[in-house]
Each structure stands twice: as structure tokens, then as C-alpha cells.
PyMOL Python script that loads the backbone (N, CA, C, O; Angstrom):
from pymol import cmd

cmd.read_pdbstr("""\
ATOM      1  N   MET A   1       4.547  15.689   1.646  1.00  0.00           N
ATOM      2  CA  MET A   1       4.259  14.703   1.485  1.00  0.00           C
ATOM      3  C   MET A   1       2.859  14.096   1.386  1.00  0.00           C
ATOM      4  O   MET A   1       1.922  14.267   2.165  1.00  0.00           O
ATOM      5  N   SER A   2       2.905  13.285   0.172  1.00  0.00           N
ATOM      6  CA  SER A   2       1.364  13.095  -0.580  1.00  0.00           C
ATOM      7  C   SER A   2       1.056  11.921   0.494  1.00  0.00           C
ATOM      8  O   SER A   2       1.826  11.224   1.154  1.00  0.00           O
ATOM      9  N   LYS A   3      -0.470  11.966   0.418  1.00  0.00           N
ATOM     10  CA  LYS A   3      -1.665  10.906   1.570  1.00  0.00           C
ATOM     11  C   LYS A   3      -1.595   9.526   0.573  1.00  0.00           C
ATOM     12  O   LYS A   3      -1.699   9.518  -0.653  1.00  0.00           O
ATOM     13  N   PRO A   4      -1.347   8.147   1.646  1.00  0.00           N
ATOM     14  CA  PRO A   4      -1.422   6.880   0.937  1.00  0.00           C
ATOM     15  C   PRO A   4      -2.599   7.001   0.259  1.00  0.00           C
ATOM     16  O   PRO A   4      -3.471   7.835   0.501  1.00  0.00           O
ATOM     17  N   ALA A   5      -2.628   5.916  -0.847  1.00  0.00           N
ATOM     18  CA  ALA A   5      -3.968   5.344  -1.454  1.00  0.00           C
ATOM     19  C   ALA A   5      -4.656   4.354  -0.158  1.00  0.00           C
ATOM     20  O   ALA A   5      -5.802   3.950   0.034  1.00  0.00           O
ATOM     21  N   HIS A   6      -3.656   4.224   0.434  1.00  0.00           N
ATOM     22  CA  HIS A   6      -4.362   2.437   1.383  1.00  0.00           C
ATOM     23  C   HIS A   6      -3.647   2.233   2.067  1.00  0.00           C
ATOM     24  O   HIS A   6      -2.510   2.677   1.912  1.00  0.00           O
ATOM     25  N   LYS A   7      -4.027   1.373   3.272  1.00  0.00           N
ATOM     26  CA  LYS A   7      -3.319   1.198   4.971  1.00  0.00           C
ATOM     27  C   LYS A   7      -3.716  -0.296   4.955  1.00  0.00           C
ATOM     28  O   LYS A   7      -4.915  -0.567   5.020  1.00  0.00           O
ATOM     29  N   ILE A   8      -2.955  -1.119   4.887  1.00  0.00           N
ATOM     30  CA  ILE A   8      -3.466  -2.296   5.641  1.00  0.00           C
ATOM     31  C   ILE A   8      -2.726  -3.024   7.093  1.00  0.00           C
ATOM     32  O   ILE A   8      -1.535  -3.329   7.136  1.00  0.00           O
ATOM     33  N   ARG A   9      -3.288  -3.138   7.754  1.00  0.00           N
ATOM     34  CA  ARG A   9      -3.054  -3.180   9.557  1.00  0.00           C
ATOM     35  C   ARG A   9      -3.042  -4.615   9.850  1.00  0.00           C
ATOM     36  O   ARG A   9      -3.611  -5.234   8.949  1.00  0.00           O
ATOM     37  N   ARG A  10      -2.491  -5.548  11.013  1.00  0.00           N
ATOM     38  CA  ARG A  10      -1.690  -6.675  11.501  1.00  0.00           C
ATOM     39  C   ARG A  10      -1.699  -6.344  12.323  1.00  0.00           C
ATOM     40  O   ARG A  10      -0.501  -6.462  12.584  1.00  0.00           O
ATOM     41  N   GLY A  11      -2.412  -5.645  13.738  1.00  0.00           N
ATOM     42  CA  GLY A  11      -1.465  -5.786  14.775  1.00  0.00           C
ATOM     43  C   GLY A  11       0.115  -4.496  14.755  1.00  0.00           C
ATOM     44  O   GLY A  11       0.181  -3.338  14.342  1.00  0.00           O
ATOM     45  N   VAL A  12       0.966  -5.231  15.279  1.00  0.00           N
ATOM     46  CA  VAL A  12       1.899  -3.922  14.511  1.00  0.00           C
ATOM     47  C   VAL A  12       1.947  -3.384  13.437  1.00  0.00           C
ATOM     48  O   VAL A  12       1.713  -2.193  13.232  1.00  0.00           O
ATOM     49  N   LEU A  13       2.482  -4.799  12.046  1.00  0.00           N
ATOM     50  CA  LEU A  13       2.779  -4.807  11.547  1.00  0.00           C
ATOM     51  C   LEU A  13       1.638  -3.654  10.000  1.00  0.00           C
ATOM     52  O   LEU A  13       0.436  -3.438  10.150  1.00  0.00           O
ATOM     53  N   GLN A  14       2.300  -3.236   8.964  1.00  0.00           N
ATOM     54  CA  GLN A  14       1.198  -2.512   8.404  1.00  0.00           C
ATOM     55  C   GLN A  14       1.974  -2.645   6.683  1.00  0.00           C
ATOM     56  O   GLN A  14       3.112  -3.045   6.438  1.00  0.00           O
ATOM     57  N   VAL A  15       1.182  -2.283   5.934  1.00  0.00           N
ATOM     58  CA  VAL A  15       1.323  -1.992   4.653  1.00  0.00           C
ATOM     59  C   VAL A  15       0.855  -0.654   3.834  1.00  0.00           C
ATOM     60  O   VAL A  15      -0.267  -0.834   3.359  1.00  0.00           O
ATOM     61  N   THR A  16       1.268   0.334   3.604  1.00  0.00           N
ATOM     62  CA  THR A  16       1.373   1.570   3.213  1.00  0.00           C
ATOM     63  C   THR A  16       0.965   1.195   1.562  1.00  0.00           C
ATOM     64  O   THR A  16       1.543   0.154   1.248  1.00  0.00           O
ATOM     65  N   ILE A  17       0.308   1.634   0.667  1.00  0.00           N
ATOM     66  CA  ILE A  17       0.273   1.455  -0.558  1.00  0.00           C
ATOM     67  C   ILE A  17       0.087   3.403  -0.841  1.00  0.00           C
ATOM     68  O   ILE A  17      -0.582   4.325  -0.374  1.00  0.00           O
ATOM     69  N   TRP A  18       1.202   3.187  -1.941  1.00  0.00           N
ATOM     70  CA  TRP A  18       1.270   4.656  -2.415  1.00  0.00           C
ATOM     71  C   TRP A  18       0.794   5.099  -3.968  1.00  0.00           C
ATOM     72  O   TRP A  18       1.039   4.399  -4.950  1.00  0.00           O
ATOM     73  N   ARG A  19       0.424   5.755  -3.998  1.00  0.00           N
ATOM     74  CA  ARG A  19      -0.584   5.870  -5.795  1.00  0.00           C
ATOM     75  C   ARG A  19       0.783   6.798  -6.431  1.00  0.00           C
ATOM     76  O   ARG A  19       1.466   7.472  -5.661  1.00  0.00           O
ATOM     77  N   ASN A  20       0.860   6.782  -6.821  1.00  0.00           N
ATOM     78  CA  ASN A  20       2.036   7.428  -7.907  1.00  0.00           C
ATOM     79  C   ASN A  20       1.840   7.719  -9.378  1.00  0.00           C
ATOM     80  O   ASN A  20       1.997   6.785 -10.165  1.00  0.00           O
ATOM     81  N   HIS A  21       1.455   9.132  -9.914  1.00  0.00           N
ATOM     82  CA  HIS A  21       1.316   9.254 -10.633  1.00  0.00           C
ATOM     83  C   HIS A  21       2.740   9.787 -11.883  1.00  0.00           C
ATOM     84  O   HIS A  21       3.669  10.488 -11.480  1.00  0.00           O
ATOM     85  N   THR A  22       2.677   9.431 -12.974  1.00  0.00           N
ATOM     86  CA  THR A  22       3.269   9.523 -13.949  1.00  0.00           C
ATOM     87  C   THR A  22       3.297  10.545 -15.516  1.00  0.00           C
ATOM     88  O   THR A  22       2.472  11.457 -15.457  1.00  0.00           O
ATOM     89  N   ASP A  23       3.839  10.516 -16.402  1.00  0.00           N
ATOM     90  CA  ASP A  23       3.431  10.680 -17.705  1.00  0.00           C
ATOM     91  C   ASP A  23       3.005   9.563 -18.756  1.00  0.00           C
ATOM     92  O   ASP A  23       2.253   9.429 -19.721  1.00  0.00           O
ATOM     93  N   LYS A  24       3.771   8.959 -18.128  1.00  0.00           N
ATOM     94  CA  LYS A  24       3.723   7.109 -18.417  1.00  0.00           C
ATOM     95  C   LYS A  24       2.241   6.431 -17.473  1.00  0.00           C
ATOM     96  O   LYS A  24       2.091   5.210 -17.445  1.00  0.00           O
ATOM     97  N   GLY A  25       1.406   7.197 -16.875  1.00  0.00           N
ATOM     98  CA  GLY A  25       0.491   5.925 -16.042  1.00  0.00           C
ATOM     99  C   GLY A  25       0.371   6.450 -14.885  1.00  0.00           C
ATOM    100  O   GLY A  25       0.731   7.565 -14.507  1.00  0.00           O
ATOM    101  N   THR A  26      -0.286   5.398 -14.171  1.00  0.00           N
ATOM    102  CA  THR A  26       0.068   5.340 -12.728  1.00  0.00           C
ATOM    103  C   THR A  26       0.287   4.523 -12.161  1.00  0.00           C
ATOM    104  O   THR A  26      -0.410   3.575 -12.520  1.00  0.00           O
ATOM    105  N   TYR A  27       0.914   4.292 -11.395  1.00  0.00           N
ATOM    106  CA  TYR A  27       1.709   3.178 -10.792  1.00  0.00           C
ATOM    107  C   TYR A  27       1.607   2.909  -9.524  1.00  0.00           C
ATOM    108  O   TYR A  27       1.646   3.957  -8.879  1.00  0.00           O
ATOM    109  N   TYR A  28       1.491   1.958  -8.851  1.00  0.00           N
ATOM    110  CA  TYR A  28       1.628   1.812  -7.333  1.00  0.00           C
ATOM    111  C   TYR A  28       2.825   0.756  -6.498  1.00  0.00           C
ATOM    112  O   TYR A  28       3.276  -0.374  -6.690  1.00  0.00           O
ATOM    113  N   SER A  29       3.024   1.882  -5.456  1.00  0.00           N
ATOM    114  CA  SER A  29       4.287   1.142  -4.733  1.00  0.00           C
ATOM    115  C   SER A  29       3.871   0.987  -3.300  1.00  0.00           C
ATOM    116  O   SER A  29       3.197   1.844  -2.730  1.00  0.00           O
ATOM    117  N   VAL A  30       4.391  -0.411  -2.572  1.00  0.00           N
ATOM    118  CA  VAL A  30       4.150  -0.565  -1.410  1.00  0.00           C
ATOM    119  C   VAL A  30       5.487  -0.508  -0.160  1.00  0.00           C
ATOM    120  O   VAL A  30       6.630  -0.926  -0.345  1.00  0.00           O
ATOM    121  N   THR A  31       4.963   0.119   1.093  1.00  0.00           N
ATOM    122  CA  THR A  31       5.859   0.255   2.023  1.00  0.00           C
ATOM    123  C   THR A  31       5.767  -0.339   2.800  1.00  0.00           C
ATOM    124  O   THR A  31       5.000   0.194   3.603  1.00  0.00           O
ATOM    125  N   PRO A  32       6.353  -1.895   3.376  1.00  0.00           N
ATOM    126  CA  PRO A  32       5.952  -2.552   4.822  1.00  0.00           C
ATOM    127  C   PRO A  32       6.464  -2.204   6.074  1.00  0.00           C
ATOM    128  O   PRO A  32       7.689  -2.184   5.953  1.00  0.00           O
ATOM    129  N   SER A  33       6.204  -1.975   6.989  1.00  0.00           N
ATOM    130  CA  SER A  33       6.703  -1.555   8.790  1.00  0.00           C
ATOM    131  C   SER A  33       6.699  -2.625   9.207  1.00  0.00           C
ATOM    132  O   SER A  33       6.417  -3.758   8.817  1.00  0.00           O
ATOM    133  N   ARG A  34       7.280  -1.840  10.627  1.00  0.00           N
ATOM    134  CA  ARG A  34       6.570  -2.672  11.525  1.00  0.00           C
ATOM    135  C   ARG A  34       7.009  -1.813  12.932  1.00  0.00           C
ATOM    136  O   ARG A  34       8.205  -1.710  13.206  1.00  0.00           O
ATOM    137  N   GLY A  35       5.885  -1.155  13.877  1.00  0.00           N
ATOM    138  CA  GLY A  35       5.084  -0.668  14.817  1.00  0.00           C
ATOM    139  C   GLY A  35       6.688  -0.665  16.162  1.00  0.00           C
ATOM    140  O   GLY A  35       7.374  -1.641  15.860  1.00  0.00           O
ATOM    141  N   TYR A  36       7.090  -0.194  16.922  1.00  0.00           N
ATOM    142  CA  TYR A  36       7.022  -0.865  18.315  1.00  0.00           C
ATOM    143  C   TYR A  36       7.333   0.504  19.341  1.00  0.00           C
ATOM    144  O   TYR A  36       7.187   1.649  18.912  1.00  0.00           O
ATOM    145  N   LYS A  37       7.641   0.304  20.311  1.00  0.00           N
ATOM    146  CA  LYS A  37       7.180   1.199  21.344  1.00  0.00           C
ATOM    147  C   LYS A  37       8.765   1.512  22.152  1.00  0.00           C
ATOM    148  O   LYS A  37       9.697   0.750  22.407  1.00  0.00           O
ATOM    149  N   GLN A  38       8.630   2.507  22.321  1.00  0.00           N
ATOM    150  CA  GLN A  38      10.622   2.887  22.198  1.00  0.00           C
ATOM    151  C   GLN A  38      10.455   3.536  23.577  1.00  0.00           C
ATOM    152  O   GLN A  38      10.603   4.758  23.602  1.00  0.00           O
ATOM    153  N   GLY A  39      10.121   2.808  24.921  1.00  0.00           N
ATOM    154  CA  GLY A  39      10.184   3.933  25.645  1.00  0.00           C
ATOM    155  C   GLY A  39       9.089   5.283  26.260  1.00  0.00           C
ATOM    156  O   GLY A  39       7.920   5.272  25.875  1.00  0.00           O
ATOM    157  N   ASP A  40       9.398   6.002  26.875  1.00  0.00           N
ATOM    158  CA  ASP A  40       8.348   6.433  26.556  1.00  0.00           C
ATOM    159  C   ASP A  40       8.382   7.671  25.448  1.00  0.00           C
ATOM    160  O   ASP A  40       7.504   8.499  25.694  1.00  0.00           O
ATOM    161  N   ASP A  41       9.051   7.936  24.483  1.00  0.00           N
ATOM    162  CA  ASP A  41       9.083   8.269  22.952  1.00  0.00           C
ATOM    163  C   ASP A  41       7.782   8.033  22.384  1.00  0.00           C
ATOM    164  O   ASP A  41       7.487   8.918  21.581  1.00  0.00           O
ATOM    165  N   GLY A  42       6.618   6.858  22.568  1.00  0.00           N
ATOM    166  CA  GLY A  42       6.186   6.631  21.810  1.00  0.00           C
ATOM    167  C   GLY A  42       6.303   5.615  20.563  1.00  0.00           C
ATOM    168  O   GLY A  42       7.130   4.734  20.326  1.00  0.00           O
ATOM    169  N   TRP A  43       5.565   5.906  20.102  1.00  0.00           N
ATOM    170  CA  TRP A  43       5.724   4.138  18.825  1.00  0.00           C
ATOM    171  C   TRP A  43       6.714   5.395  17.983  1.00  0.00           C
ATOM    172  O   TRP A  43       6.804   6.616  17.857  1.00  0.00           O
ATOM    173  N   LYS A  44       7.387   4.021  17.508  1.00  0.00           N
ATOM    174  CA  LYS A  44       8.588   4.267  16.191  1.00  0.00           C
ATOM    175  C   LYS A  44       8.131   3.467  14.807  1.00  0.00           C
ATOM    176  O   LYS A  44       7.084   2.822  14.862  1.00  0.00           O
ATOM    177  N   GLU A  45       8.730   3.487  13.828  1.00  0.00           N
ATOM    178  CA  GLU A  45       8.031   2.503  13.074  1.00  0.00           C
ATOM    179  C   GLU A  45       9.419   1.869  12.531  1.00  0.00           C
ATOM    180  O   GLU A  45      10.412   2.430  12.994  1.00  0.00           O
ATOM    181  N   THR A  46       9.651   0.889  11.707  1.00  0.00           N
ATOM    182  CA  THR A  46      10.805   0.092  11.315  1.00  0.00           C
ATOM    183  C   THR A  46      10.284  -0.538  10.262  1.00  0.00           C
ATOM    184  O   THR A  46       9.095  -0.848  10.184  1.00  0.00           O
ATOM    185  N   ASP A  47      11.690  -0.906   8.841  1.00  0.00           N
ATOM    186  CA  ASP A  47      11.188  -1.763   8.167  1.00  0.00           C
ATOM    187  C   ASP A  47      11.723  -3.277   8.114  1.00  0.00           C
ATOM    188  O   ASP A  47      11.836  -4.152   7.256  1.00  0.00           O
ATOM    189  N   SER A  48      11.994  -3.125   9.483  1.00  0.00           N
ATOM    190  CA  SER A  48      12.942  -4.597  10.329  1.00  0.00           C
ATOM    191  C   SER A  48      12.231  -5.808  10.658  1.00  0.00           C
ATOM    192  O   SER A  48      11.874  -5.629  11.822  1.00  0.00           O
ATOM    193  N   LEU A  49      11.898  -6.741  10.348  1.00  0.00           N
ATOM    194  CA  LEU A  49      10.934  -7.731  10.650  1.00  0.00           C
ATOM    195  C   LEU A  49      11.527  -8.869  11.592  1.00  0.00           C
ATOM    196  O   LEU A  49      12.694  -9.254  11.523  1.00  0.00           O
ATOM    197  N   GLY A  50      10.572  -9.359  12.484  1.00  0.00           N
ATOM    198  CA  GLY A  50      11.444 -10.761  13.229  1.00  0.00           C
ATOM    199  C   GLY A  50      10.534 -11.872  12.253  1.00  0.00           C
ATOM    200  O   GLY A  50       9.581 -11.806  11.477  1.00  0.00           O
ATOM    201  N   SER A  51      11.535 -13.020  12.853  1.00  0.00           N
ATOM    202  CA  SER A  51      11.294 -13.931  12.191  1.00  0.00           C
ATOM    203  C   SER A  51       9.595 -13.893  11.886  1.00  0.00           C
ATOM    204  O   SER A  51       9.111 -13.762  10.762  1.00  0.00           O
ATOM    205  N   ASP A  52       8.706 -14.059  13.338  1.00  0.00           N
ATOM    206  CA  ASP A  52       7.629 -14.141  13.932  1.00  0.00           C
ATOM    207  C   ASP A  52       6.999 -13.402  12.739  1.00  0.00           C
ATOM    208  O   ASP A  52       5.975 -13.886  12.256  1.00  0.00           O
ATOM    209  N   ASP A  53       7.392 -12.546  12.344  1.00  0.00           N
ATOM    210  CA  ASP A  53       6.708 -11.551  11.425  1.00  0.00           C
ATOM    211  C   ASP A  53       6.494 -11.316  10.349  1.00  0.00           C
ATOM    212  O   ASP A  53       5.741 -10.481   9.849  1.00  0.00           O
ATOM    213  N   LEU A  54       7.777 -12.745   9.495  1.00  0.00           N
ATOM    214  CA  LEU A  54       7.709 -12.934   8.289  1.00  0.00           C
ATOM    215  C   LEU A  54       6.390 -13.311   7.227  1.00  0.00           C
ATOM    216  O   LEU A  54       6.240 -12.806   6.114  1.00  0.00           O
ATOM    217  N   LEU A  55       5.308 -14.524   7.990  1.00  0.00           N
ATOM    218  CA  LEU A  55       4.490 -15.304   7.312  1.00  0.00           C
ATOM    219  C   LEU A  55       2.684 -14.252   7.931  1.00  0.00           C
ATOM    220  O   LEU A  55       1.560 -14.582   7.554  1.00  0.00           O
ATOM    221  N   PRO A  56       2.967 -13.146   8.819  1.00  0.00           N
ATOM    222  CA  PRO A  56       1.974 -12.017   8.826  1.00  0.00           C
ATOM    223  C   PRO A  56       1.900 -11.002   7.590  1.00  0.00           C
ATOM    224  O   PRO A  56       0.914 -10.644   6.947  1.00  0.00           O
ATOM    225  N   MET A  57       3.258 -10.647   7.454  1.00  0.00           N
ATOM    226  CA  MET A  57       3.641  -9.588   6.420  1.00  0.00           C
ATOM    227  C   MET A  57       3.638 -10.092   5.193  1.00  0.00           C
ATOM    228  O   MET A  57       3.718  -9.214   4.334  1.00  0.00           O
ATOM    229  N   ALA A  58       3.549 -11.642   4.616  1.00  0.00           N
ATOM    230  CA  ALA A  58       3.331 -12.277   3.507  1.00  0.00           C
ATOM    231  C   ALA A  58       2.010 -12.363   3.096  1.00  0.00           C
ATOM    232  O   ALA A  58       1.583 -12.439   1.944  1.00  0.00           O
ATOM    233  N   LYS A  59       1.338 -12.341   4.259  1.00  0.00           N
ATOM    234  CA  LYS A  59      -0.073 -11.915   4.291  1.00  0.00           C
ATOM    235  C   LYS A  59      -0.871 -11.154   3.680  1.00  0.00           C
ATOM    236  O   LYS A  59      -1.864 -11.307   2.970  1.00  0.00           O
ATOM    237  N   LEU A  60       0.051  -9.836   4.288  1.00  0.00           N
ATOM    238  CA  LEU A  60      -0.272  -8.273   4.011  1.00  0.00           C
ATOM    239  C   LEU A  60      -0.235  -8.202   3.255  1.00  0.00           C
ATOM    240  O   LEU A  60      -1.295  -7.946   2.684  1.00  0.00           O
ATOM    241  N   LEU A  61       0.902  -8.335   2.505  1.00  0.00           N
ATOM    242  CA  LEU A  61       1.279  -8.172   0.816  1.00  0.00           C
ATOM    243  C   LEU A  61       0.648  -8.711   0.172  1.00  0.00           C
ATOM    244  O   LEU A  61       0.352  -8.169  -0.893  1.00  0.00           O
ATOM    245  N   ASP A  62       0.111 -10.057   0.479  1.00  0.00           N
ATOM    246  CA  ASP A  62      -0.844 -10.728  -0.202  1.00  0.00           C
ATOM    247  C   ASP A  62      -2.039  -9.513  -0.739  1.00  0.00           C
ATOM    248  O   ASP A  62      -2.257  -8.974  -1.824  1.00  0.00           O
ATOM    249  N   GLN A  63      -2.674  -9.410   0.670  1.00  0.00           N
ATOM    250  CA  GLN A  63      -3.680  -8.301   0.628  1.00  0.00           C
ATOM    251  C   GLN A  63      -3.154  -7.056  -0.013  1.00  0.00           C
ATOM    252  O   GLN A  63      -4.149  -6.553  -0.536  1.00  0.00           O
ATOM    253  N   ALA A  64      -2.300  -6.423  -0.212  1.00  0.00           N
ATOM    254  CA  ALA A  64      -1.883  -5.687  -0.712  1.00  0.00           C
ATOM    255  C   ALA A  64      -2.039  -5.360  -2.321  1.00  0.00           C
ATOM    256  O   ALA A  64      -2.680  -4.449  -2.845  1.00  0.00           O
ATOM    257  N   ASP A  65      -1.101  -6.588  -3.049  1.00  0.00           N
ATOM    258  CA  ASP A  65      -1.217  -7.145  -4.325  1.00  0.00           C
ATOM    259  C   ASP A  65      -2.564  -7.371  -4.970  1.00  0.00           C
ATOM    260  O   ASP A  65      -2.696  -7.260  -6.188  1.00  0.00           O
ATOM    261  N   THR A  66      -3.829  -7.769  -3.957  1.00  0.00           N
ATOM    262  CA  THR A  66      -5.471  -7.958  -4.313  1.00  0.00           C
ATOM    263  C   THR A  66      -5.551  -6.346  -4.416  1.00  0.00           C
ATOM    264  O   THR A  66      -5.586  -6.171  -5.634  1.00  0.00           O
ATOM    265  N   TRP A  67      -5.588  -5.373  -3.949  1.00  0.00           N
ATOM    266  CA  TRP A  67      -6.007  -4.159  -3.370  1.00  0.00           C
ATOM    267  C   TRP A  67      -6.087  -3.284  -4.464  1.00  0.00           C
ATOM    268  O   TRP A  67      -7.017  -2.540  -4.774  1.00  0.00           O
ATOM    269  N   ILE A  68      -3.966  -3.630  -5.540  1.00  0.00           N
ATOM    270  CA  ILE A  68      -3.769  -2.850  -6.324  1.00  0.00           C
ATOM    271  C   ILE A  68      -4.123  -3.456  -7.839  1.00  0.00           C
ATOM    272  O   ILE A  68      -4.304  -2.814  -8.873  1.00  0.00           O
ATOM    273  N   ILE A  69      -4.152  -4.494  -7.693  1.00  0.00           N
ATOM    274  CA  ILE A  69      -4.639  -5.056  -9.045  1.00  0.00           C
ATOM    275  C   ILE A  69      -6.331  -4.663  -9.321  1.00  0.00           C
ATOM    276  O   ILE A  69      -6.826  -4.530 -10.440  1.00  0.00           O
ATOM    277  N   CYS A  70      -7.168  -4.499  -7.828  1.00  0.00           N
ATOM    278  CA  CYS A  70      -8.130  -4.064  -8.344  1.00  0.00           C
ATOM    279  C   CYS A  70      -7.907  -2.624  -8.452  1.00  0.00           C
ATOM    280  O   CYS A  70      -8.771  -2.294  -9.264  1.00  0.00           O
ATOM    281  N   GLN A  71      -7.288  -1.601  -8.134  1.00  0.00           N
ATOM    282  CA  GLN A  71      -7.211  -0.448  -8.429  1.00  0.00           C
ATOM    283  C   GLN A  71      -7.019  -0.116  -9.683  1.00  0.00           C
ATOM    284  O   GLN A  71      -7.606   0.830 -10.209  1.00  0.00           O
ATOM    285  N   GLN A  72      -5.889  -1.119 -10.483  1.00  0.00           N
ATOM    286  CA  GLN A  72      -5.265  -1.011 -11.809  1.00  0.00           C
ATOM    287  C   GLN A  72      -6.709  -1.043 -12.638  1.00  0.00           C
ATOM    288  O   GLN A  72      -6.777  -0.336 -13.644  1.00  0.00           O
ATOM    289  N   GLN A  73      -7.468  -1.564 -12.386  1.00  0.00           N
ATOM    290  CA  GLN A  73      -8.586  -2.659 -12.795  1.00  0.00           C
ATOM    291  C   GLN A  73      -9.429  -1.496 -13.316  1.00  0.00           C
ATOM    292  O   GLN A  73      -9.591  -0.992 -14.427  1.00  0.00           O
ATOM    293  N   ALA A  74     -10.046  -1.191 -11.722  1.00  0.00           N
ATOM    294  CA  ALA A  74     -10.771   0.071 -11.974  1.00  0.00           C
ATOM    295  C   ALA A  74      -9.922   2.026 -13.015  1.00  0.00           C
ATOM    296  O   ALA A  74     -10.367   2.777 -13.882  1.00  0.00           O
ATOM    297  N   ASP A  75      -9.045   1.994 -12.458  1.00  0.00           N
ATOM    298  CA  ASP A  75      -8.144   3.412 -13.244  1.00  0.00           C
ATOM    299  C   ASP A  75      -8.382   2.407 -14.931  1.00  0.00           C
ATOM    300  O   ASP A  75      -8.893   3.008 -15.876  1.00  0.00           O
ATOM    301  N   GLN A  76      -8.151   1.602 -15.022  1.00  0.00           N
ATOM    302  CA  GLN A  76      -8.350   1.313 -16.222  1.00  0.00           C
ATOM    303  C   GLN A  76     -10.363   1.598 -17.122  1.00  0.00           C
ATOM    304  O   GLN A  76     -10.818   1.687 -18.262  1.00  0.00           O
ATOM    305  N   LYS A  77     -10.681   1.616 -16.275  1.00  0.00           N
ATOM    306  CA  LYS A  77     -12.189   1.418 -16.528  1.00  0.00           C
ATOM    307  C   LYS A  77     -12.796   2.893 -16.420  1.00  0.00           C
ATOM    308  O   LYS A  77     -13.789   3.464 -16.872  1.00  0.00           O
ATOM    309  N   ALA A  78     -12.104   3.109 -15.894  1.00  0.00           N
ATOM    310  CA  ALA A  78     -12.166   4.840 -15.644  1.00  0.00           C
ATOM    311  C   ALA A  78     -11.877   5.625 -16.842  1.00  0.00           C
ATOM    312  O   ALA A  78     -12.580   6.594 -17.129  1.00  0.00           O
ATOM    313  N   LYS A  79     -10.987   5.300 -17.483  1.00  0.00           N
ATOM    314  CA  LYS A  79      -9.688   5.608 -18.339  1.00  0.00           C
ATOM    315  C   LYS A  79     -10.532   5.153 -19.856  1.00  0.00           C
ATOM    316  O   LYS A  79     -10.581   5.829 -20.884  1.00  0.00           O
ATOM    317  N   LYS A  80     -10.952   4.241 -19.691  1.00  0.00           N
ATOM    318  CA  LYS A  80     -11.570   4.009 -21.086  1.00  0.00           C
ATOM    319  C   LYS A  80     -13.425   4.614 -20.858  1.00  0.00           C
ATOM    320  O   LYS A  80     -14.144   4.486 -21.849  1.00  0.00           O
ATOM    321  N   ASP A  81     -14.046   5.222 -19.580  1.00  0.00           N
ATOM    322  CA  ASP A  81     -15.202   6.042 -19.717  1.00  0.00           C
ATOM    323  C   ASP A  81     -15.087   7.347 -19.800  1.00  0.00           C
ATOM    324  O   ASP A  81     -16.054   8.061 -20.066  1.00  0.00           O
ATOM    325  N   ALA A  82     -13.922   7.795 -19.586  1.00  0.00           N
ATOM    326  CA  ALA A  82     -12.866   9.307 -19.902  1.00  0.00           C
ATOM    327  C   ALA A  82     -13.126   9.318 -21.408  1.00  0.00           C
ATOM    328  O   ALA A  82     -13.785  10.082 -22.113  1.00  0.00           O
ATOM    329  N   ALA A  83     -12.297   8.075 -21.716  1.00  0.00           N
ATOM    330  CA  ALA A  83     -12.543   8.252 -23.370  1.00  0.00           C
ATOM    331  C   ALA A  83     -13.784   8.393 -24.626  1.00  0.00           C
ATOM    332  O   ALA A  83     -14.065   8.965 -25.679  1.00  0.00           O
ATOM    333  N   ALA A  84     -14.278   7.361 -23.580  1.00  0.00           N
ATOM    334  CA  ALA A  84     -15.562   7.069 -24.558  1.00  0.00           C
ATOM    335  C   ALA A  84     -16.109   8.029 -24.408  1.00  0.00           C
ATOM    336  O   ALA A  84     -16.710   8.262 -25.456  1.00  0.00           O
ATOM    337  N   THR A  85     -16.388   9.230 -23.281  1.00  0.00           N
ATOM    338  CA  THR A  85     -17.395  10.050 -22.800  1.00  0.00           C
ATOM    339  C   THR A  85     -17.071  11.457 -24.058  1.00  0.00           C
ATOM    340  O   THR A  85     -17.892  12.213 -24.578  1.00  0.00           O
ATOM    341  N   ALA A  86     -15.024  11.364 -24.298  1.00  0.00           N
ATOM    342  CA  ALA A  86     -14.746  12.637 -25.117  1.00  0.00           C
ATOM    343  C   ALA A  86     -14.966  12.566 -26.594  1.00  0.00           C
ATOM    344  O   ALA A  86     -15.045  13.480 -27.415  1.00  0.00           O
ATOM    345  N   ALA A  87     -15.033  11.471 -26.720  1.00  0.00           N
ATOM    346  CA  ALA A  87     -15.118  10.926 -27.751  1.00  0.00           C
ATOM    347  C   ALA A  87     -16.581  11.306 -28.905  1.00  0.00           C
ATOM    348  O   ALA A  87     -16.675  10.734 -29.991  1.00  0.00           O
TER     349      ALA A  87
END
""", "prot")
cmd.dss("prot")
cmd.show_as("cartoon", "prot")
cmd.util.cbc("prot")
cmd.orient("prot")
């Protein structure tokens, strides 16, 4: 499995951002998750959220959106710079 492009964490909540390369270009996807401890088995992750998790997760998703926008702008600049160098 590929390495995440970025992770944003707040307590047991986490948003993982993935960079995906295709023939049509790069796009980003997001996986929200919540950590929980199950007995002696250690920490597990779920995509199920409780009502107390909703606002904090919304804030994490907002931060993820901002991070992705900045990365998309950096990707476009790098693409322009590469095209200018090649010309």
C-alpha cells in the first residue's frame, strides 16, 4: 500500500489524505477515522463516529480541504515550471 500524503489528527480522530496519480493528473482523496482501544488487542480504527465526534471531525475535514487546495496549487506551479524548463 502506498504511503499517505498527509495525516491530520485531533485526539482519537484522524483524517488521512491520499495522493493519487492517474493519466488525467493528480487527485486527492480523504479517509476519516476514529481510533478506539479494544481490550488487550491494542488500538483499532473505525469509520464510525459518535455524535461528539461530528464537529471535531468537520474541523479536521476543513483543515484537510485547505491542505489539499495548497497542494493542488503547488502541483500546478510545479507543472508550469517543468513545462517552462522543457521549452
